[in-house]
C-alpha atoms as one frame of an Amber mdcrd trajectory, in Angstrom:
protein
  30.305  16.913 -16.821  29.804  18.586 -13.191  27.925  16.950 -10.219  24.748
  18.825 -11.257  24.750  18.465 -14.842  24.944  14.528 -14.148  21.448  14.835
 -12.904  20.129  15.205 -16.575  20.288  11.344 -17.739  17.845  11.059 -20.504
  19.012   7.451 -21.382  18.012   6.453 -17.950  15.049   8.854 -16.677  13.656
  10.739 -19.628  10.920  12.093 -17.834  12.923  13.493 -15.016  15.420  14.938
 -17.225  12.896  17.277 -18.688  12.942  19.154 -14.888  15.807  22.037 -14.198
  17.955  20.595 -11.952  18.417  23.425  -9.679  14.888  23.678  -9.128  14.725
  19.969  -7.790  17.809  20.747  -5.799  16.328  23.749  -4.156  13.657  21.566
  -2.984  16.105  18.786  -1.594  14.706  16.295   1.338  16.489  13.623   0.300
  17.753  11.108  -2.537  16.646  12.281  -5.977  12.610  11.987  -5.813  11.813
  12.150  -9.674  14.218   9.182 -10.442  12.694   7.269  -7.631   9.250   7.854
  -8.767   9.644   7.551 -12.288  11.201   3.966 -12.019   8.522   3.282  -9.485
   5.740   4.544 -11.805   6.776   1.933 -14.594   5.198  -0.717 -12.061   2.107
   1.548 -11.558  -0.877   2.141 -13.933  -1.451   5.905 -13.741  -3.706   7.479
 -15.896  -5.221  10.947 -16.696  -8.165  11.883 -14.250  -7.077   9.838 -11.565
  -7.119  10.779  -8.033  -3.664  10.403  -6.173  -2.552  10.818  -2.924   1.089
  11.497  -2.327   2.005  10.559   0.904   4.871  12.303   2.383   5.151  14.571
  -0.550   7.686  16.928   1.130   8.071  20.371  -0.314   6.292  19.027  -3.643
   8.527  17.902  -6.350   6.711  14.735  -6.552   3.289  16.025  -6.879   4.308
  18.543  -9.647   5.629  15.545 -11.431   2.696  13.143 -10.735   0.377  16.090
 -12.213   2.290  17.071 -15.093   3.302  13.527 -16.281   0.242  11.556 -15.659
  -2.261  14.033 -15.785  -3.897  12.735 -12.124  -5.366  14.906  -9.558  -2.949
  15.116  -6.519  -3.579  15.540  -2.954   0.021  15.903  -1.409   0.140  15.289
   2.110   3.034  16.146   4.425   3.611  16.647   8.153   7.103  18.407   8.143
   6.127  20.871   5.364   3.307  23.183   5.736   0.402  23.267   3.243   1.324
  27.353   2.309   4.756  26.288   1.697   4.052  23.199  -0.583   1.132  25.500
  -2.136   3.914  28.218  -3.254   5.532  25.750  -4.975   2.613  24.491  -6.894
   1.264  27.844  -7.763   5.121  28.666  -9.245   4.919  25.192 -11.213   1.359
  26.155 -12.280  -0.263  22.881 -11.198  -2.573  24.369  -8.644  -5.466  23.261
 -10.662  -4.587  19.582 -10.250  -2.772  19.637  -7.013  -3.671  20.485  -3.523
  -1.720  20.409  -0.092  -2.902  19.193   3.070  -0.869  19.371   6.196  -1.231
  15.981   7.521   0.439  13.061   9.801   0.386   9.803   8.225  -1.445   8.136
  11.000  -4.405  10.616  11.360  -5.236  10.809   7.599  -8.281  13.410   6.848
  -9.999  11.620   4.036 -12.832   9.603   3.581 -12.382   5.859   2.838 -11.835
   4.839  -0.502 -10.934   8.351  -1.521  -7.947   7.776  -3.775  -7.404   5.609
  -6.986  -3.762   5.394  -5.831  -1.310   6.197  -3.293   2.329   7.017  -3.699
   4.973   7.557  -1.102   8.698   8.441  -2.167  11.421   8.262   0.236   8.902
   8.549   3.117   7.211   5.329   4.060  10.402   4.103   6.219   9.166   6.817
   8.826   6.040   5.593   9.321   5.084   2.377   7.156   6.853  -0.405   8.965
   4.305  -1.400  11.717   2.252  -4.140  11.259  -0.885  -2.327  11.482  -0.165
   0.243   8.955  -0.970  -0.975   5.543  -4.559  -2.232   7.070  -5.084   1.685
   8.109  -3.773   2.868   4.687  -5.772   0.392   2.640  -9.008   2.043   3.542
  -8.355   4.931   1.621  -8.058   3.322  -1.337 -10.890   2.026  -3.545 -11.145
  -1.701  -4.560  -8.714  -2.240  -7.220  -6.571   1.038  -6.000  -2.871   0.816
  -6.272  -0.106   1.693  -3.881   3.543   2.295  -4.607   6.597   2.823  -2.137
  10.042   3.850  -3.121  12.055   3.576   0.444  15.527   3.350   1.306  16.458
  -0.601   1.626  18.758  -3.056   2.641  20.112  -5.817   0.406  19.776  -8.164
   3.464  17.724  -7.930   6.846  19.582  -6.347   9.814  18.533  -9.443  11.570
  20.268 -11.505   9.400  23.401  -9.560   9.282  23.409  -9.694  13.114  23.960
  -5.762  13.273  23.495  -2.763  11.173  26.973  -2.407   9.256  29.205  -0.076
  10.939  29.347   2.789   7.960  25.633   2.740   8.046  25.194   3.064  11.878
  27.750   5.593  12.072  25.578   8.098  10.143  21.691   6.968  10.689  21.686
   4.933  13.740  18.924   2.959  14.478  17.282   4.660  11.339  18.467   1.538
   9.278  16.343  -0.667  11.361  13.376   0.775   8.839  15.569  -0.135   5.472
  14.052  -3.259   4.668  14.599  -5.919   2.046  12.157  -5.892  -1.274  10.956
  -9.305  -0.026  10.319  -8.074   3.602   7.933  -5.697   1.875   6.342  -8.202
  -0.056   5.263 -10.871   2.973   4.436  -7.597   4.807   2.003  -6.442   2.881
   0.498  -9.990   1.275  -0.010 -11.135   4.822  -2.654  -8.857   5.538  -4.309
 -10.507   2.226  -5.836  -6.887   1.745  -3.602  -6.379  -1.461  -1.945  -8.431
  -4.158   1.979  -7.236  -4.559   2.431  -6.523  -8.318   6.152  -5.875  -7.945
   8.986  -6.143  -5.606  12.358  -5.306  -6.260  15.558  -3.219  -5.626  16.082
  -0.222  -7.648  18.979  -0.627 -10.286  22.057   0.866  -9.056  19.881   2.600
  -6.636  23.254   3.414  -4.266  24.789   5.038  -7.213  21.971   7.221  -7.869
  21.802   8.440  -4.358  25.554   8.763  -4.555  24.960  11.399  -7.683  22.471
  13.238  -5.800  24.238  13.787  -2.863  27.419  14.970  -4.797  24.948  17.532
  -6.576  23.589  18.475  -3.574  26.901  19.516  -2.088  27.774  21.261  -5.274
  24.651  22.965  -5.268  25.151  24.661  -1.866  28.837  24.625  -1.004  28.550
  26.125   2.225  26.278  22.959   3.296  28.795  20.432   1.937  29.548  19.244
   5.713  25.550  18.131   5.663  26.089  15.876   2.494  29.830  14.826   2.936
  29.088  11.978   5.680  26.140  10.532   2.953  28.621  10.510   0.506  31.478
   8.862   2.761  28.624   6.048   3.751  27.536   5.519   0.068  31.553   5.187
  -0.949  32.388   2.801   1.864  28.950   0.919   1.216  29.863   0.599  -2.728
  26.409  -1.172  -3.382  26.957  -4.099  -1.015  23.989  -3.135   1.548  22.165
   0.065   0.442  19.645   0.751  -2.070  16.269   1.416  -2.552  13.153  -0.888
  -2.858  10.448  -0.049  -5.084   7.247  -1.862  -4.100   3.762  -1.586  -5.797
   0.256  -3.405  -4.820  -3.312  -3.863  -5.806  -5.812  -3.582  -3.076  -8.462
  -6.651  -3.357
């Protein structure tokens, strides 16, 4: 089985396995977004007709997945990817009746208060969501009882506890790893606001291995770009799951 074929894993990710790996790899902006979302969604209650904000939606794979798999109406918001580019992905996937794209920065969201039944963020929250005041800002856009779900790179121990960023991590991502927090950190950070109740905060099982499978598939998908993915592969092999993974965190607004 080659590296790309290993992205089809119906035993672990039955929903994600129905999607063409090449399609997904063409939309690459980070670790396998559908695996992260499928796992996170087990801790959410997503129902047809809900209005969901996909925050940091990238090129749109997660928004397509949300619309198809859960029958929700999705607003896909991203700062790095323009609305026209994302809309083209949604049109090709046949979901423009359920998904709309918005070009927006996470601290200046153009929505009314209480506009969403749920907000999800896959492999993006680490870039904008760690500040003490961000959850109170974001929670304004959830209706009472609304759900928040985040999948974000994580460390098994806080850098503060370790005393330094592990050398193999620092060599690749530098200070960025300071935003890779433990599930316990996220639980405290959210619950101390008294705005939400955290319903789940966990490390994804074998998340570093999933990340490694994805990096190897990306390298195989576009061999000319292998040099861009090899440092990630090397970092994950050096780590061996000692430090790195993904935090999956969900909550409900009071």
